[in-house]
N, C-alpha and C positions, 0 to 999 in steps of 0.2 A: 690525386688524382681529382679533377673536377668532373661535376656530376655531369654534363655535355661530351667531357671527353669521354666518358665510361661506355654514355650510350652511344654515342658513334663509333667506339669500338666493338660494341658488341655488334651496331646494325652491318659492321662490316663484317664481323667472323658470322653474322645468321646469313648475308649474302653472299660470302666463301663457302658456307654450307652447303645452301642452297644449290649453289651452282653446279656441287661435287654430286650432289644425288640425283639433279634433274637430267633429262635425258636432251642433251644439248644435238637436236635437229639439225640446225644451221650449219653445225661444224662437221655432218657424216661427209663423207666422199662415196663415188660412184664409182662400181665398178660392170665393167663391159666380160662378160664370157663368152666367147664364140670359136668357129673351129675355121682351118682357112682349107683352101682344095677342097679335097671329098672327104675331109674328117681322117685322113689316113692317122698323123699324128697326136693328135689329141685335142687336149686344153688350150686356151690361148688366151689372156685377159690382157684387157687395157685399161687403165684410170684417169678419172677426171674429176678435178674439184667445183665442175661447173655446170657440166653437163654438154659442154657445148664444145672442149677442146680435150681431145683423147690421146692416153700415151701410153705404149703397147709396155705390158710388164717382159723384165727377164728377156729383153730385147729380141722378143720376138719368141723365144721359145714356148714349148709346151709343158706344160703344169702335171700333165696326167697322161700319160698316154692308153689306148684304149687296151683293154684284154678280155675282152665277154664281145658276146654274138657271132654267128658265122663270118660274117664280113668284118668284122673286126675297128668298126668304123665309130667316131666318138662324134657326129654331128647334131646341130642344134642345142647344144648344151642348155641345160636350165636351172640355174640354184636359186634354194629361199634357205633363210635362216631358220632354225626353229627357236619357240621359244626359251631353248636351253641355249642358244648361244650355237648350235653346230648347224654347220652347215652340208647341206644338202643336194645332191646336180643326179637328172635323171638326163638322158640322149637317145637319140638315135642309134642305135650300132649298127643297122643296115638299110640297106634301098629292101628290101624283101626279103622280113624277118617277125616270127608274133610274140618280140619281146621288146622292153626297154634296158636300158644299161642303167646302174644303180650303183653312187660310191657316195660316202659321208665324212666330212673332214672335221674341225675345228680353227684351222687356220689357214685352208684351201693350197695348204702343201705337202702334209702327210695327210693321205687317204685311206680309207677302211679298203678292204680286198674288193674288188668289182665283183657286180653280181648282175643277170639276167632277171628280171622281173617279167614273168608268161605272161601279161595282161590278156594277150590274142590268143593265147594256147586251145582253148574251148574251141575255138572257132577253126574247123576243117576248112583248108582251104583260102582263109584269112591272106590279103597281099603284103601287108604291111604295118607298121606301127610306129609314125612318123609323128618328129618335135615334140615328143612330150613336154609337158610342163606341169611344176609345184606349187599350189600356193598353200598360205596357212590359213586355216576355217578356224577363228578364235571362238564364235560362236558353239560350235561345235567338236574343239579343240582335239583338232584333227587336221591331217594334210589333203588335199582333195589334188588329185592329181588325171591331167587328162592328157589326150593324144588324138592322132587323126587314122581312123584306119577304112580299105576296102574288105568289105566282106562279098563276096562273089552272091549274087543272085538277090541281093537285098538293096532296098530302093531305087525297083529299076525305072521308077519314072522319068530320074535323068539319069538311065543310063548313056552312056554317049558322049556326053555333055563334056567331062573334063579329059585329062591324057590318057589317051591308048584305050587301057578298059578300065583306070581306078576310077574310082566315085564314092568319095569319103566323105565320112563323117565321124563326127566325135563322140569318142567314149573315154569313162572316166572308170576311177574306182578310189577308193577312202584306206589310208589305216595313221593309227596314231602311233608306230614302233617304225616302220616300216620290215617288220618282221611277219605283221599279219594284214591283211588287205580282203577289201570288200570285195563280193563278188564285180565284176567288170559290166554297168551298163552302159547304156546309151545317155551320152548325158546333153547332143544339142544337135538336133536336125533342122536347118535353114530352110531343107528343101533346094538345096543347090548344091553341088559336090562346095565341101568343106575343110579347110587345114588350117594349122598355126592359128588357134585359137588361143587369147592370152588374155588376162585380166588388166583392166586399167582401176584403180583405185585409190580416187584422189577428189578431195572436198568433201569426205566423208562420204563420199557416194562409190558404187562398182559400175564398171562398163565391161562385160564382152566382148575382144576385139576381136573381128576375124580374114580369113581371105577368103573372097569366093574365087576354085578353084575353077570353075567354069572356064571352057576353050572355045566351045561352039555354041554361041557367039562369044567370043572372045570378052573376059570383063577383068578379071586376076587382080582387083583394088580390094580395096581394108572397110570396112563398114563397121561401126558400133552398133550395140544393144545393151539397153541398161537394164540391170539386174537389182532388183531390192533382196536378195540372197546368192552367194554362187552357188547354188545350185539350180536358180531363177525362180516363178520363170522370168522367158528372160523378152524383152519387148522388142517392138519393133526397129525393125534395122534402120539405120541414119541413112541418108545419097553416101556415097561413096568420098572419103577423105582424101585420097590419092588420085593424084593428076590421071585425065583418061591417057590409054593408053599407055600408059607407066603402068609395067607389070612387075609387083615387087610380091617380097613372103618374107616372113617370121618377124612382125614388129612384136615389140617390146618398148614398156613404157615408165617413165616417172612422172613425180611433181617435183617441179624447183621451183620455191617459190609459190607463186601463184599461178606458175604458167606448166602446165600439162605438154610434158615433148614424146612424141610418138618416133621411134626412131624404126627404120623399114630395109629391107636388102633391096635393094632395084637390081634384079640380079641380072636381071639383059641387058641393061645400062652399064652393069659389073663397078657399080658403085653403093654406097650407102646414102639413104635422106632421111631429113627430120622437119616433121609439122611439130608445130605449137598453137596452146591453144588457151582460151580463160576459161570457158564457156563450155566445153567440149560439143559447139558447134559449129563456132565458125571456126578454119583451121589456116594457119600460115604457114605455109612454107619456108621450110630457116636451112636448107640443108646447105646454103654456100655459106649460110655461120660456123658450118661443122668442119671440123679436124679432125680424119680418122685415120690412124696409122694405115701405112702400105697402100694406101685408095692407089687403083689405078696398077697395080701388080699381082702376080700371082699368086701373092699372098695377101691379099687385101681380104677383110674381117667377112665371114658370114655369116649370116644369120645367128646371133646370139641372143643372150639374156643383159638386163641392167640392174643390181639391185643396191642399194644404200649400205656403206660399209664405215666404220671405226677410219677415220684416218692412219694409225695406228697401224692398221692389218696393210696397208698398203705400202707401209715401211718397208714388215715383214716381210710382205712379197717381192718387192726391190732387192729387198738383202737375201731371201733365199738361194742357196747352193746350187747349179744346173744339176737338174738330172739324169 
């Protein structure tokens, strides 16, 4: 073998080895976890390879039926993948409960027994624990879990501004193993009733994306606050990024190439929408470019979260037998 051919073969082998060892982010697919109707039948999943065209998986069946909470609902599912490859999910178990639901899985088909996490049981009279989210805090090696609750008698300066008797603020706990949890603390008080917070982590930075739940006068829009750390402090809120008069909820965001895409449930219009940005300041409405399953029907997607997953996982989910 000539020296030039030997060198060429060695370079090819090295390239293949590096390709096998390095994470191929460009080959990731996207998975949308959501619910339908009131969340009675549990977890639904949709998939995309470009972030724009979404197909429902399993012909639209539920991948996990709710079993915990007084109301036995599975609304607002949020899934995160831990550093060991385990997927952790939390959800809203009912409209007026002091707990959130939790389960884990290695493949999103076979799940651990479901558990109630009594995150607000220490607050007598608490009205709710809505739309929990999980994010993995790499700096601290732990999971940050946060949600919206109304504790009667607190934050009286904004009492009466939200829906009925609700006056939400964001609360949080942390855990390393979903067995032991830190005491619940106040997470975010922007000075108004706030729900549906989620993190946007893009371009090496983090923002907290929140919904202003004020109804009197009506706001119901999304805003961003930059944060140097997942625990804050959170910067000044941006101007609203969703259109005036459009009532939205349940935002979730991804970075696809140079674009950040924010999806939201335009619940009064009974459709999903999306915005796109490259600088986190100017936003383009790309709703018309999206395809979501079952739009315009009672089975349309409701308030979910999107995560990056290996494409092979989507093949497993497509092949999974009906439960």
